[in-house]
PDB file of N, CA, C and O in Angstrom:
ATOM      1  N   MET A   1       0.849  -1.184  -0.015  1.00  0.00           N
ATOM      2  CA  MET A   1       0.030  -0.032   0.011  1.00  0.00           C
ATOM      3  C   MET A   1       0.895   1.249  -0.006  1.00  0.00           C
ATOM      4  O   MET A   1       1.854   1.377   0.757  1.00  0.00           O
ATOM      5  N   LYS A   2       0.536   2.171  -0.879  1.00  0.00           N
ATOM      6  CA  LYS A   2       1.308   3.434  -0.994  1.00  0.00           C
ATOM      7  C   LYS A   2       1.216   4.263   0.290  1.00  0.00           C
ATOM      8  O   LYS A   2       0.135   4.402   0.863  1.00  0.00           O
ATOM      9  N   ALA A   3       2.350   4.814   0.742  1.00  0.00           N
ATOM     10  CA  ALA A   3       2.434   5.617   1.936  1.00  0.00           C
ATOM     11  C   ALA A   3       1.865   7.020   1.683  1.00  0.00           C
ATOM     12  O   ALA A   3       1.925   7.545   0.571  1.00  0.00           O
ATOM     13  N   LYS A   4       1.328   7.588   2.721  1.00  0.00           N
ATOM     14  CA  LYS A   4       0.847   8.977   2.691  1.00  0.00           C
ATOM     15  C   LYS A   4       2.055   9.916   2.705  1.00  0.00           C
ATOM     16  O   LYS A   4       3.046   9.639   3.382  1.00  0.00           O
ATOM     17  N   LYS A   5       1.981  11.010   1.972  1.00  0.00           N
ATOM     18  CA  LYS A   5       3.122  11.937   1.892  1.00  0.00           C
ATOM     19  C   LYS A   5       2.743  13.212   2.668  1.00  0.00           C
ATOM     20  O   LYS A   5       1.661  13.774   2.501  1.00  0.00           O
ATOM     21  N   VAL A   6       3.705  13.648   3.539  1.00  0.00           N
ATOM     22  CA  VAL A   6       3.560  14.875   4.257  1.00  0.00           C
ATOM     23  C   VAL A   6       4.857  15.666   4.026  1.00  0.00           C
ATOM     24  O   VAL A   6       5.961  15.215   4.332  1.00  0.00           O
ATOM     25  N   ILE A   7       4.660  16.874   3.467  1.00  0.00           N
ATOM     26  CA  ILE A   7       5.844  17.697   3.154  1.00  0.00           C
ATOM     27  C   ILE A   7       5.978  18.837   4.136  1.00  0.00           C
ATOM     28  O   ILE A   7       5.054  19.628   4.327  1.00  0.00           O
ATOM     29  N   SER A   8       7.164  18.913   4.768  1.00  0.00           N
ATOM     30  CA  SER A   8       7.349  19.956   5.774  1.00  0.00           C
ATOM     31  C   SER A   8       7.380  21.362   5.142  1.00  0.00           C
ATOM     32  O   SER A   8       7.568  21.511   3.935  1.00  0.00           O
ATOM     33  N   THR A   9       7.198  22.342   5.954  1.00  0.00           N
ATOM     34  CA  THR A   9       7.247  23.750   5.496  1.00  0.00           C
ATOM     35  C   THR A   9       8.651  24.042   4.901  1.00  0.00           C
ATOM     36  O   THR A   9       8.768  24.742   3.896  1.00  0.00           O
ATOM     37  N   PHE A  10       9.674  23.513   5.517  1.00  0.00           N
ATOM     38  CA  PHE A  10      11.023  23.725   5.054  1.00  0.00           C
ATOM     39  C   PHE A  10      11.191  23.121   3.660  1.00  0.00           C
ATOM     40  O   PHE A  10      11.753  23.771   2.779  1.00  0.00           O
ATOM     41  N   ALA A  11      10.718  21.897   3.442  1.00  0.00           N
ATOM     42  CA  ALA A  11      10.862  21.241   2.157  1.00  0.00           C
ATOM     43  C   ALA A  11      10.017  21.971   1.108  1.00  0.00           C
ATOM     44  O   ALA A  11      10.456  22.093  -0.035  1.00  0.00           O
ATOM     45  N   LYS A  12       8.850  22.448   1.447  1.00  0.00           N
ATOM     46  CA  LYS A  12       8.033  23.205   0.519  1.00  0.00           C
ATOM     47  C   LYS A  12       8.793  24.494   0.053  1.00  0.00           C
ATOM     48  O   LYS A  12       8.761  24.870  -1.119  1.00  0.00           O
ATOM     49  N   ALA A  13       9.434  25.104   0.977  1.00  0.00           N
ATOM     50  CA  ALA A  13      10.220  26.337   0.621  1.00  0.00           C
ATOM     51  C   ALA A  13      11.346  25.933  -0.286  1.00  0.00           C
ATOM     52  O   ALA A  13      11.577  26.621  -1.280  1.00  0.00           O
ATOM     53  N   ASP A  14      12.070  24.859  -0.015  1.00  0.00           N
ATOM     54  CA  ASP A  14      13.170  24.372  -0.835  1.00  0.00           C
ATOM     55  C   ASP A  14      12.660  24.145  -2.256  1.00  0.00           C
ATOM     56  O   ASP A  14      13.275  24.594  -3.224  1.00  0.00           O
ATOM     57  N   LEU A  15      11.513  23.433  -2.376  1.00  0.00           N
ATOM     58  CA  LEU A  15      10.950  23.104  -3.625  1.00  0.00           C
ATOM     59  C   LEU A  15      10.529  24.327  -4.445  1.00  0.00           C
ATOM     60  O   LEU A  15      10.768  24.397  -5.651  1.00  0.00           O
ATOM     61  N   SER A  16       9.902  25.279  -3.769  1.00  0.00           N
ATOM     62  CA  SER A  16       9.480  26.486  -4.433  1.00  0.00           C
ATOM     63  C   SER A  16      10.633  27.307  -4.926  1.00  0.00           C
ATOM     64  O   SER A  16      10.614  27.812  -6.049  1.00  0.00           O
ATOM     65  N   GLU A  17      11.657  27.449  -4.079  1.00  0.00           N
ATOM     66  CA  GLU A  17      12.836  28.231  -4.427  1.00  0.00           C
ATOM     67  C   GLU A  17      13.557  27.603  -5.607  1.00  0.00           C
ATOM     68  O   GLU A  17      13.984  28.325  -6.508  1.00  0.00           O
ATOM     69  N   ALA A  18      13.702  26.324  -5.633  1.00  0.00           N
ATOM     70  CA  ALA A  18      14.422  25.680  -6.738  1.00  0.00           C
ATOM     71  C   ALA A  18      13.595  25.760  -8.046  1.00  0.00           C
ATOM     72  O   ALA A  18      14.140  25.993  -9.125  1.00  0.00           O
ATOM     73  N   THR A  19      12.287  25.563  -7.919  1.00  0.00           N
ATOM     74  CA  THR A  19      11.422  25.639  -9.097  1.00  0.00           C
ATOM     75  C   THR A  19      11.502  27.030  -9.758  1.00  0.00           C
ATOM     76  O   THR A  19      11.616  27.147 -10.978  1.00  0.00           O
ATOM     77  N   LYS A  20      11.440  28.062  -8.930  1.00  0.00           N
ATOM     78  CA  LYS A  20      11.525  29.439  -9.443  1.00  0.00           C
ATOM     79  C   LYS A  20      12.869  29.702 -10.102  1.00  0.00           C
ATOM     80  O   LYS A  20      12.941  30.313 -11.168  1.00  0.00           O
ATOM     81  N   TRP A  21      13.958  29.225  -9.443  1.00  0.00           N
ATOM     82  CA  TRP A  21      15.282  29.428  -9.996  1.00  0.00           C
ATOM     83  C   TRP A  21      15.405  28.775 -11.367  1.00  0.00           C
ATOM     84  O   TRP A  21      15.883  29.408 -12.309  1.00  0.00           O
ATOM     85  N   TYR A  22      14.988  27.537 -11.491  1.00  0.00           N
ATOM     86  CA  TYR A  22      15.073  26.867 -12.787  1.00  0.00           C
ATOM     87  C   TYR A  22      14.220  27.561 -13.855  1.00  0.00           C
ATOM     88  O   TYR A  22      14.632  27.664 -15.011  1.00  0.00           O
ATOM     89  N   GLU A  23      13.061  28.025 -13.476  1.00  0.00           N
ATOM     90  CA  GLU A  23      12.175  28.698 -14.439  1.00  0.00           C
ATOM     91  C   GLU A  23      12.782  30.015 -14.921  1.00  0.00           C
ATOM     92  O   GLU A  23      12.549  30.414 -16.062  1.00  0.00           O
ATOM     93  N   ILE A  24      13.544  30.684 -14.088  1.00  0.00           N
ATOM     94  CA  ILE A  24      14.235  31.914 -14.472  1.00  0.00           C
ATOM     95  C   ILE A  24      15.375  31.562 -15.448  1.00  0.00           C
ATOM     96  O   ILE A  24      15.634  32.305 -16.395  1.00  0.00           O
ATOM     97  N   GLN A  25      16.050  30.427 -15.209  1.00  0.00           N
ATOM     98  CA  GLN A  25      17.141  30.000 -16.087  1.00  0.00           C
ATOM     99  C   GLN A  25      16.654  29.715 -17.499  1.00  0.00           C
ATOM    100  O   GLN A  25      17.313  30.072 -18.476  1.00  0.00           O
ATOM    101  N   GLN A  26      15.462  29.051 -17.605  1.00  0.00           N
ATOM    102  CA  GLN A  26      14.957  28.687 -18.930  1.00  0.00           C
ATOM    103  C   GLN A  26      13.457  28.422 -18.758  1.00  0.00           C
ATOM    104  O   GLN A  26      13.051  27.633 -17.905  1.00  0.00           O
ATOM    105  N   LYS A  27      12.661  29.079 -19.562  1.00  0.00           N
ATOM    106  CA  LYS A  27      11.229  28.853 -19.499  1.00  0.00           C
ATOM    107  C   LYS A  27      10.855  27.364 -19.688  1.00  0.00           C
ATOM    108  O   LYS A  27      11.282  26.716 -20.644  1.00  0.00           O
ATOM    109  N   GLY A  28      10.082  26.871 -18.787  1.00  0.00           N
ATOM    110  CA  GLY A  28       9.650  25.435 -18.825  1.00  0.00           C
ATOM    111  C   GLY A  28      10.538  24.501 -18.029  1.00  0.00           C
ATOM    112  O   GLY A  28      10.170  23.354 -17.774  1.00  0.00           O
ATOM    113  N   LEU A  29      11.736  24.997 -17.626  1.00  0.00           N
ATOM    114  CA  LEU A  29      12.644  24.143 -16.868  1.00  0.00           C
ATOM    115  C   LEU A  29      12.135  23.939 -15.434  1.00  0.00           C
ATOM    116  O   LEU A  29      12.313  22.871 -14.848  1.00  0.00           O
ATOM    117  N   GLY A  30      11.510  24.963 -14.889  1.00  0.00           N
ATOM    118  CA  GLY A  30      10.955  24.851 -13.569  1.00  0.00           C
ATOM    119  C   GLY A  30       9.852  23.793 -13.504  1.00  0.00           C
ATOM    120  O   GLY A  30       9.710  23.077 -12.513  1.00  0.00           O
ATOM    121  N   LYS A  31       9.092  23.717 -14.566  1.00  0.00           N
ATOM    122  CA  LYS A  31       8.014  22.711 -14.630  1.00  0.00           C
ATOM    123  C   LYS A  31       8.631  21.301 -14.753  1.00  0.00           C
ATOM    124  O   LYS A  31       8.147  20.355 -14.132  1.00  0.00           O
ATOM    125  N   ARG A  32       9.704  21.169 -15.559  1.00  0.00           N
ATOM    126  CA  ARG A  32      10.386  19.870 -15.674  1.00  0.00           C
ATOM    127  C   ARG A  32      10.922  19.448 -14.321  1.00  0.00           C
ATOM    128  O   ARG A  32      10.777  18.296 -13.914  1.00  0.00           O
ATOM    129  N   PHE A  33      11.547  20.397 -13.625  1.00  0.00           N
ATOM    130  CA  PHE A  33      12.057  20.090 -12.254  1.00  0.00           C
ATOM    131  C   PHE A  33      10.963  19.608 -11.328  1.00  0.00           C
ATOM    132  O   PHE A  33      11.110  18.601 -10.636  1.00  0.00           O
ATOM    133  N   LEU A  34       9.855  20.348 -11.326  1.00  0.00           N
ATOM    134  CA  LEU A  34       8.754  19.995 -10.488  1.00  0.00           C
ATOM    135  C   LEU A  34       8.181  18.641 -10.813  1.00  0.00           C
ATOM    136  O   LEU A  34       7.804  17.891  -9.913  1.00  0.00           O
ATOM    137  N   ASN A  35       8.109  18.313 -12.102  1.00  0.00           N
ATOM    138  CA  ASN A  35       7.621  16.986 -12.513  1.00  0.00           C
ATOM    139  C   ASN A  35       8.538  15.881 -12.037  1.00  0.00           C
ATOM    140  O   ASN A  35       8.069  14.817 -11.631  1.00  0.00           O
ATOM    141  N   GLU A  36       9.892  16.126 -12.082  1.00  0.00           N
ATOM    142  CA  GLU A  36      10.849  15.102 -11.541  1.00  0.00           C
ATOM    143  C   GLU A  36      10.624  14.929 -10.026  1.00  0.00           C
ATOM    144  O   GLU A  36      10.657  13.806  -9.524  1.00  0.00           O
ATOM    145  N   MET A  37      10.398  16.021  -9.309  1.00  0.00           N
ATOM    146  CA  MET A  37      10.190  15.910  -7.867  1.00  0.00           C
ATOM    147  C   MET A  37       8.927  15.120  -7.589  1.00  0.00           C
ATOM    148  O   MET A  37       8.907  14.289  -6.680  1.00  0.00           O
ATOM    149  N   LYS A  38       7.861  15.364  -8.361  1.00  0.00           N
ATOM    150  CA  LYS A  38       6.589  14.611  -8.171  1.00  0.00           C
ATOM    151  C   LYS A  38       6.814  13.109  -8.445  1.00  0.00           C
ATOM    152  O   LYS A  38       6.293  12.260  -7.722  1.00  0.00           O
ATOM    153  N   GLU A  39       7.576  12.799  -9.468  1.00  0.00           N
ATOM    154  CA  GLU A  39       7.873  11.374  -9.771  1.00  0.00           C
ATOM    155  C   GLU A  39       8.749  10.759  -8.646  1.00  0.00           C
ATOM    156  O   GLU A  39       8.591   9.593  -8.284  1.00  0.00           O
ATOM    157  N   ALA A  40       9.632  11.545  -8.133  1.00  0.00           N
ATOM    158  CA  ALA A  40      10.489  11.042  -6.994  1.00  0.00           C
ATOM    159  C   ALA A  40       9.623  10.781  -5.761  1.00  0.00           C
ATOM    160  O   ALA A  40       9.819   9.779  -5.073  1.00  0.00           O
ATOM    161  N   PHE A  41       8.658  11.679  -5.470  1.00  0.00           N
ATOM    162  CA  PHE A  41       7.760  11.467  -4.312  1.00  0.00           C
ATOM    163  C   PHE A  41       6.908  10.204  -4.525  1.00  0.00           C
ATOM    164  O   PHE A  41       6.602   9.504  -3.560  1.00  0.00           O
ATOM    165  N   GLU A  42       6.533   9.914  -5.745  1.00  0.00           N
ATOM    166  CA  GLU A  42       5.784   8.712  -6.055  1.00  0.00           C
ATOM    167  C   GLU A  42       6.626   7.492  -5.775  1.00  0.00           C
ATOM    168  O   GLU A  42       6.184   6.557  -5.107  1.00  0.00           O
ATOM    169  N   ILE A  43       7.835   7.504  -6.286  1.00  0.00           N
ATOM    170  CA  ILE A  43       8.786   6.391  -6.034  1.00  0.00           C
ATOM    171  C   ILE A  43       8.973   6.137  -4.562  1.00  0.00           C
ATOM    172  O   ILE A  43       8.906   4.998  -4.100  1.00  0.00           O
ATOM    173  N   ILE A  44       9.206   7.195  -3.833  1.00  0.00           N
ATOM    174  CA  ILE A  44       9.420   7.068  -2.357  1.00  0.00           C
ATOM    175  C   ILE A  44       8.194   6.537  -1.662  1.00  0.00           C
ATOM    176  O   ILE A  44       8.298   5.659  -0.805  1.00  0.00           O
ATOM    177  N   CYS A  45       7.035   7.052  -2.014  1.00  0.00           N
ATOM    178  CA  CYS A  45       5.772   6.619  -1.331  1.00  0.00           C
ATOM    179  C   CYS A  45       5.414   5.194  -1.729  1.00  0.00           C
ATOM    180  O   CYS A  45       4.762   4.518  -0.933  1.00  0.00           O
ATOM    181  N   LYS A  46       5.782   4.697  -2.875  1.00  0.00           N
ATOM    182  CA  LYS A  46       5.529   3.324  -3.230  1.00  0.00           C
ATOM    183  C   LYS A  46       6.428   2.341  -2.529  1.00  0.00           C
ATOM    184  O   LYS A  46       6.040   1.201  -2.277  1.00  0.00           O
ATOM    185  N   ASN A  47       7.649   2.785  -2.209  1.00  0.00           N
ATOM    186  CA  ASN A  47       8.605   1.917  -1.571  1.00  0.00           C
ATOM    187  C   ASN A  47       9.417   2.715  -0.549  1.00  0.00           C
ATOM    188  O   ASN A  47      10.622   2.902  -0.717  1.00  0.00           O
ATOM    189  N   PRO A  48       8.762   3.175   0.491  1.00  0.00           N
ATOM    190  CA  PRO A  48       9.395   4.118   1.460  1.00  0.00           C
ATOM    191  C   PRO A  48      10.553   3.533   2.236  1.00  0.00           C
ATOM    192  O   PRO A  48      11.467   4.265   2.613  1.00  0.00           O
ATOM    193  N   SER A  49      10.542   2.235   2.488  1.00  0.00           N
ATOM    194  CA  SER A  49      11.650   1.678   3.244  1.00  0.00           C
ATOM    195  C   SER A  49      12.720   1.118   2.311  1.00  0.00           C
ATOM    196  O   SER A  49      13.626   0.423   2.769  1.00  0.00           O
ATOM    197  N   GLY A  50      12.635   1.403   1.032  1.00  0.00           N
ATOM    198  CA  GLY A  50      13.540   0.866   0.039  1.00  0.00           C
ATOM    199  C   GLY A  50      14.851   1.613  -0.081  1.00  0.00           C
ATOM    200  O   GLY A  50      15.721   1.210  -0.854  1.00  0.00           O
ATOM    201  N   PHE A  51      15.010   2.690   0.665  1.00  0.00           N
ATOM    202  CA  PHE A  51      16.221   3.479   0.575  1.00  0.00           C
ATOM    203  C   PHE A  51      16.905   3.488   1.952  1.00  0.00           C
ATOM    204  O   PHE A  51      16.240   3.426   2.986  1.00  0.00           O
ATOM    205  N   GLN A  52      18.176   3.562   1.947  1.00  0.00           N
ATOM    206  CA  GLN A  52      19.012   3.376   3.133  1.00  0.00           C
ATOM    207  C   GLN A  52      18.820   4.523   4.163  1.00  0.00           C
ATOM    208  O   GLN A  52      18.745   5.695   3.792  1.00  0.00           O
ATOM    209  N   ILE A  53      18.745   4.167   5.422  1.00  0.00           N
ATOM    210  CA  ILE A  53      18.750   5.151   6.503  1.00  0.00           C
ATOM    211  C   ILE A  53      20.114   5.774   6.633  1.00  0.00           C
ATOM    212  O   ILE A  53      21.097   5.052   6.802  1.00  0.00           O
ATOM    213  N   ARG A  54      20.213   7.064   6.561  1.00  0.00           N
ATOM    214  CA  ARG A  54      21.498   7.785   6.524  1.00  0.00           C
ATOM    215  C   ARG A  54      21.837   8.444   7.834  1.00  0.00           C
ATOM    216  O   ARG A  54      22.988   8.417   8.270  1.00  0.00           O
ATOM    217  N   TYR A  55      20.827   9.045   8.477  1.00  0.00           N
ATOM    218  CA  TYR A  55      21.093   9.764   9.735  1.00  0.00           C
ATOM    219  C   TYR A  55      19.759   9.955  10.461  1.00  0.00           C
ATOM    220  O   TYR A  55      18.741  10.156   9.799  1.00  0.00           O
ATOM    221  N   ASP A  56      19.727   9.904  11.749  1.00  0.00           N
ATOM    222  CA  ASP A  56      18.538  10.175  12.587  1.00  0.00           C
ATOM    223  C   ASP A  56      17.270   9.575  12.044  1.00  0.00           C
ATOM    224  O   ASP A  56      16.230  10.233  12.060  1.00  0.00           O
ATOM    225  N   ASP A  57      17.317   8.329  11.553  1.00  0.00           N
ATOM    226  CA  ASP A  57      16.177   7.656  10.917  1.00  0.00           C
ATOM    227  C   ASP A  57      15.679   8.273   9.658  1.00  0.00           C
ATOM    228  O   ASP A  57      14.581   7.974   9.188  1.00  0.00           O
ATOM    229  N   ASN A  58      16.526   9.174   9.086  1.00  0.00           N
ATOM    230  CA  ASN A  58      16.166   9.821   7.806  1.00  0.00           C
ATOM    231  C   ASN A  58      16.809   9.032   6.646  1.00  0.00           C
ATOM    232  O   ASN A  58      17.915   8.502   6.753  1.00  0.00           O
ATOM    233  N   ARG A  59      16.066   8.988   5.552  1.00  0.00           N
ATOM    234  CA  ARG A  59      16.544   8.348   4.359  1.00  0.00           C
ATOM    235  C   ARG A  59      16.750   9.416   3.317  1.00  0.00           C
ATOM    236  O   ARG A  59      16.218  10.521   3.426  1.00  0.00           O
ATOM    237  N   ILE A  60      17.520   9.085   2.315  1.00  0.00           N
ATOM    238  CA  ILE A  60      17.810  10.030   1.212  1.00  0.00           C
ATOM    239  C   ILE A  60      17.553   9.377  -0.100  1.00  0.00           C
ATOM    240  O   ILE A  60      18.022   8.269  -0.360  1.00  0.00           O
ATOM    241  N   TYR A  61      16.804  10.060  -0.941  1.00  0.00           N
ATOM    242  CA  TYR A  61      16.569   9.642  -2.331  1.00  0.00           C
ATOM    243  C   TYR A  61      17.229  10.668  -3.255  1.00  0.00           C
ATOM    244  O   TYR A  61      16.992  11.866  -3.105  1.00  0.00           O
ATOM    245  N   TYR A  62      18.034  10.230  -4.186  1.00  0.00           N
ATOM    246  CA  TYR A  62      18.719  11.116  -5.113  1.00  0.00           C
ATOM    247  C   TYR A  62      17.950  11.114  -6.436  1.00  0.00           C
ATOM    248  O   TYR A  62      17.668  10.052  -6.992  1.00  0.00           O
ATOM    249  N   THR A  63      17.614  12.295  -6.935  1.00  0.00           N
ATOM    250  CA  THR A  63      16.871  12.433  -8.189  1.00  0.00           C
ATOM    251  C   THR A  63      17.770  12.064  -9.340  1.00  0.00           C
ATOM    252  O   THR A  63      18.995  12.091  -9.224  1.00  0.00           O
ATOM    253  N   LYS A  64      17.154  11.719 -10.453  1.00  0.00           N
ATOM    254  CA  LYS A  64      17.943  11.233 -11.587  1.00  0.00           C
ATOM    255  C   LYS A  64      18.456  12.330 -12.524  1.00  0.00           C
ATOM    256  O   LYS A  64      19.603  12.249 -12.962  1.00  0.00           O
ATOM    257  N   ILE A  65      17.673  13.332 -12.843  1.00  0.00           N
ATOM    258  CA  ILE A  65      18.083  14.347 -13.798  1.00  0.00           C
ATOM    259  C   ILE A  65      18.654  15.607 -13.117  1.00  0.00           C
ATOM    260  O   ILE A  65      19.732  16.071 -13.486  1.00  0.00           O
ATOM    261  N   PHE A  66      17.962  16.137 -12.163  1.00  0.00           N
ATOM    262  CA  PHE A  66      18.422  17.297 -11.468  1.00  0.00           C
ATOM    263  C   PHE A  66      19.267  16.907 -10.247  1.00  0.00           C
ATOM    264  O   PHE A  66      18.988  15.883  -9.623  1.00  0.00           O
ATOM    265  N   PRO A  67      20.296  17.698  -9.887  1.00  0.00           N
ATOM    266  CA  PRO A  67      21.191  17.272  -8.812  1.00  0.00           C
ATOM    267  C   PRO A  67      20.625  17.604  -7.396  1.00  0.00           C
ATOM    268  O   PRO A  67      21.116  18.488  -6.695  1.00  0.00           O
ATOM    269  N   TYR A  68      19.578  16.852  -7.028  1.00  0.00           N
ATOM    270  CA  TYR A  68      18.890  17.107  -5.747  1.00  0.00           C
ATOM    271  C   TYR A  68      18.756  15.791  -4.981  1.00  0.00           C
ATOM    272  O   TYR A  68      18.717  14.706  -5.560  1.00  0.00           O
ATOM    273  N   SER A  69      18.689  15.932  -3.651  1.00  0.00           N
ATOM    274  CA  SER A  69      18.396  14.819  -2.769  1.00  0.00           C
ATOM    275  C   SER A  69      17.158  15.212  -1.962  1.00  0.00           C
ATOM    276  O   SER A  69      16.953  16.367  -1.591  1.00  0.00           O
ATOM    277  N   ILE A  70      16.347  14.180  -1.714  1.00  0.00           N
ATOM    278  CA  ILE A  70      15.137  14.328  -0.899  1.00  0.00           C
ATOM    279  C   ILE A  70      15.388  13.587   0.361  1.00  0.00           C
ATOM    280  O   ILE A  70      15.636  12.381   0.353  1.00  0.00           O
ATOM    281  N   HIS A  71      15.326  14.313   1.468  1.00  0.00           N
ATOM    282  CA  HIS A  71      15.549  13.746   2.793  1.00  0.00           C
ATOM    283  C   HIS A  71      14.183  13.514   3.460  1.00  0.00           C
ATOM    284  O   HIS A  71      13.377  14.435   3.592  1.00  0.00           O
ATOM    285  N   TYR A  72      13.947  12.284   3.868  1.00  0.00           N
ATOM    286  CA  TYR A  72      12.638  11.946   4.389  1.00  0.00           C
ATOM    287  C   TYR A  72      12.733  10.879   5.490  1.00  0.00           C
ATOM    288  O   TYR A  72      13.720  10.155   5.626  1.00  0.00           O
ATOM    289  N   LYS A  73      11.657  10.832   6.255  1.00  0.00           N
ATOM    290  CA  LYS A  73      11.546   9.819   7.328  1.00  0.00           C
ATOM    291  C   LYS A  73      10.282   8.998   7.062  1.00  0.00           C
ATOM    292  O   LYS A  73       9.226   9.549   6.750  1.00  0.00           O
ATOM    293  N   TYR A  74      10.398   7.723   7.187  1.00  0.00           N
ATOM    294  CA  TYR A  74       9.246   6.848   7.043  1.00  0.00           C
ATOM    295  C   TYR A  74       8.740   6.391   8.398  1.00  0.00           C
ATOM    296  O   TYR A  74       9.485   5.766   9.152  1.00  0.00           O
ATOM    297  N   ILE A  75       7.495   6.688   8.722  1.00  0.00           N
ATOM    298  CA  ILE A  75       6.865   6.264   9.913  1.00  0.00           C
ATOM    299  C   ILE A  75       5.939   5.089   9.571  1.00  0.00           C
ATOM    300  O   ILE A  75       4.803   5.280   9.137  1.00  0.00           O
ATOM    301  N   ALA A  76       6.466   3.848   9.782  1.00  0.00           N
ATOM    302  CA  ALA A  76       5.758   2.636   9.355  1.00  0.00           C
ATOM    303  C   ALA A  76       4.378   2.479  10.027  1.00  0.00           C
ATOM    304  O   ALA A  76       3.406   2.079   9.386  1.00  0.00           O
ATOM    305  N   GLU A  77       4.317   2.802  11.327  1.00  0.00           N
ATOM    306  CA  GLU A  77       3.116   2.632  12.039  1.00  0.00           C
ATOM    307  C   GLU A  77       1.912   3.403  11.443  1.00  0.00           C
ATOM    308  O   GLU A  77       0.758   2.983  11.530  1.00  0.00           O
ATOM    309  N   ARG A  78       2.255   4.549  10.836  1.00  0.00           N
ATOM    310  CA  ARG A  78       1.219   5.365  10.233  1.00  0.00           C
ATOM    311  C   ARG A  78       1.211   5.257   8.678  1.00  0.00           C
ATOM    312  O   ARG A  78       0.380   5.848   7.988  1.00  0.00           O
ATOM    313  N   ASN A  79       2.197   4.459   8.176  1.00  0.00           N
ATOM    314  CA  ASN A  79       2.425   4.367   6.723  1.00  0.00           C
ATOM    315  C   ASN A  79       2.503   5.786   6.142  1.00  0.00           C
ATOM    316  O   ASN A  79       1.752   6.147   5.236  1.00  0.00           O
ATOM    317  N   GLU A  80       3.424   6.570   6.685  1.00  0.00           N
ATOM    318  CA  GLU A  80       3.550   7.958   6.325  1.00  0.00           C
ATOM    319  C   GLU A  80       4.995   8.321   6.005  1.00  0.00           C
ATOM    320  O   GLU A  80       5.919   7.954   6.731  1.00  0.00           O
ATOM    321  N   VAL A  81       5.171   9.037   4.923  1.00  0.00           N
ATOM    322  CA  VAL A  81       6.475   9.533   4.506  1.00  0.00           C
ATOM    323  C   VAL A  81       6.479  11.010   4.832  1.00  0.00           C
ATOM    324  O   VAL A  81       5.618  11.750   4.355  1.00  0.00           O
ATOM    325  N   GLN A  82       7.438  11.454   5.641  1.00  0.00           N
ATOM    326  CA  GLN A  82       7.570  12.821   5.983  1.00  0.00           C
ATOM    327  C   GLN A  82       8.766  13.383   5.245  1.00  0.00           C
ATOM    328  O   GLN A  82       9.909  13.070   5.576  1.00  0.00           O
ATOM    329  N   ILE A  83       8.507  14.220   4.237  1.00  0.00           N
ATOM    330  CA  ILE A  83       9.570  14.859   3.449  1.00  0.00           C
ATOM    331  C   ILE A  83      10.131  15.996   4.319  1.00  0.00           C
ATOM    332  O   ILE A  83       9.407  16.939   4.638  1.00  0.00           O
ATOM    333  N   LYS A  84      11.368  15.916   4.692  1.00  0.00           N
ATOM    334  CA  LYS A  84      12.004  16.883   5.579  1.00  0.00           C
ATOM    335  C   LYS A  84      12.676  18.005   4.852  1.00  0.00           C
ATOM    336  O   LYS A  84      12.565  19.161   5.260  1.00  0.00           O
ATOM    337  N   ALA A  85      13.382  17.692   3.768  1.00  0.00           N
ATOM    338  CA  ALA A  85      14.118  18.718   3.056  1.00  0.00           C
ATOM    339  C   ALA A  85      14.460  18.243   1.600  1.00  0.00           C
ATOM    340  O   ALA A  85      14.474  17.054   1.281  1.00  0.00           O
ATOM    341  N   ILE A  86      14.722  19.238   0.781  1.00  0.00           N
ATOM    342  CA  ILE A  86      15.119  18.956  -0.587  1.00  0.00           C
ATOM    343  C   ILE A  86      16.367  19.807  -0.812  1.00  0.00           C
ATOM    344  O   ILE A  86      16.301  21.036  -0.818  1.00  0.00           O
ATOM    345  N   PHE A  87      17.522  19.126  -1.000  1.00  0.00           N
ATOM    346  CA  PHE A  87      18.784  19.828  -1.088  1.00  0.00           C
ATOM    347  C   PHE A  87      19.454  19.659  -2.466  1.00  0.00           C
ATOM    348  O   PHE A  87      19.397  18.595  -3.082  1.00  0.00           O
ATOM    349  N   HIS A  88      20.073  20.721  -2.909  1.00  0.00           N
ATOM    350  CA  HIS A  88      20.893  20.704  -4.108  1.00  0.00           C
ATOM    351  C   HIS A  88      22.173  19.947  -3.667  1.00  0.00           C
ATOM    352  O   HIS A  88      22.788  20.317  -2.667  1.00  0.00           O
ATOM    353  N   THR A  89      22.560  18.930  -4.382  1.00  0.00           N
ATOM    354  CA  THR A  89      23.686  18.096  -3.972  1.00  0.00           C
ATOM    355  C   THR A  89      25.052  18.762  -4.085  1.00  0.00           C
ATOM    356  O   THR A  89      26.010  18.340  -3.437  1.00  0.00           O
ATOM    357  N   ALA A  90      25.140  19.805  -4.913  1.00  0.00           N
ATOM    358  CA  ALA A  90      26.481  20.454  -5.094  1.00  0.00           C
ATOM    359  C   ALA A  90      26.589  21.730  -4.301  1.00  0.00           C
ATOM    360  O   ALA A  90      27.625  22.392  -4.352  1.00  0.00           O
ATOM    361  N   ARG A  91      25.541  22.106  -3.559  1.00  0.00           N
ATOM    362  CA  ARG A  91      25.551  23.349  -2.806  1.00  0.00           C
ATOM    363  C   ARG A  91      26.071  23.090  -1.405  1.00  0.00           C
ATOM    364  O   ARG A  91      25.751  22.077  -0.783  1.00  0.00           O
ATOM    365  N   ASN A  92      26.886  24.027  -0.915  1.00  0.00           N
ATOM    366  CA  ASN A  92      27.418  23.904   0.454  1.00  0.00           C
ATOM    367  C   ASN A  92      26.373  24.256   1.426  1.00  0.00           C
ATOM    368  O   ASN A  92      26.072  25.439   1.591  1.00  0.00           O
ATOM    369  N   GLN A  93      25.767  23.261   2.116  1.00  0.00           N
ATOM    370  CA  GLN A  93      24.704  23.503   3.041  1.00  0.00           C
ATOM    371  C   GLN A  93      25.092  24.272   4.280  1.00  0.00           C
ATOM    372  O   GLN A  93      24.231  24.880   4.916  1.00  0.00           O
ATOM    373  N   SER A  94      26.367  24.265   4.647  1.00  0.00           N
ATOM    374  CA  SER A  94      26.814  24.943   5.868  1.00  0.00           C
ATOM    375  C   SER A  94      26.822  26.477   5.610  1.00  0.00           C
ATOM    376  O   SER A  94      26.864  27.248   6.569  1.00  0.00           O
ATOM    377  N   SER A  95      26.784  26.918   4.372  1.00  0.00           N
ATOM    378  CA  SER A  95      26.789  28.361   4.111  1.00  0.00           C
ATOM    379  C   SER A  95      25.347  28.945   4.007  1.00  0.00           C
ATOM    380  O   SER A  95      25.166  30.146   3.805  1.00  0.00           O
ATOM    381  N   VAL A  96      24.339  28.061   4.150  1.00  0.00           N
ATOM    382  CA  VAL A  96      22.969  28.543   4.026  1.00  0.00           C
ATOM    383  C   VAL A  96      22.481  29.117   5.309  1.00  0.00           C
ATOM    384  O   VAL A  96      21.341  29.573   5.387  1.00  0.00           O
TER     385      VAL A  96
END
């Protein structure tokens, strides 16, 4: 059974910021980015425990086209995927 998806405020902001940035770079690119994120969320929700736990019970899924990672926690008791953050993999997170 597919898990329920809950996206944190922080992750929503990450997603919005990245989508806007890509759209500024090239018309339509923001939409392509958003579509890849939606596909990634589907993959995660269909197989939430299929990705390795990396830290604090959080798992990471790496997108295929855009250089991003989705950090999430799977709560099996509620069959719920909590999307915590969406990070650009080449960006220095300590400077944010």
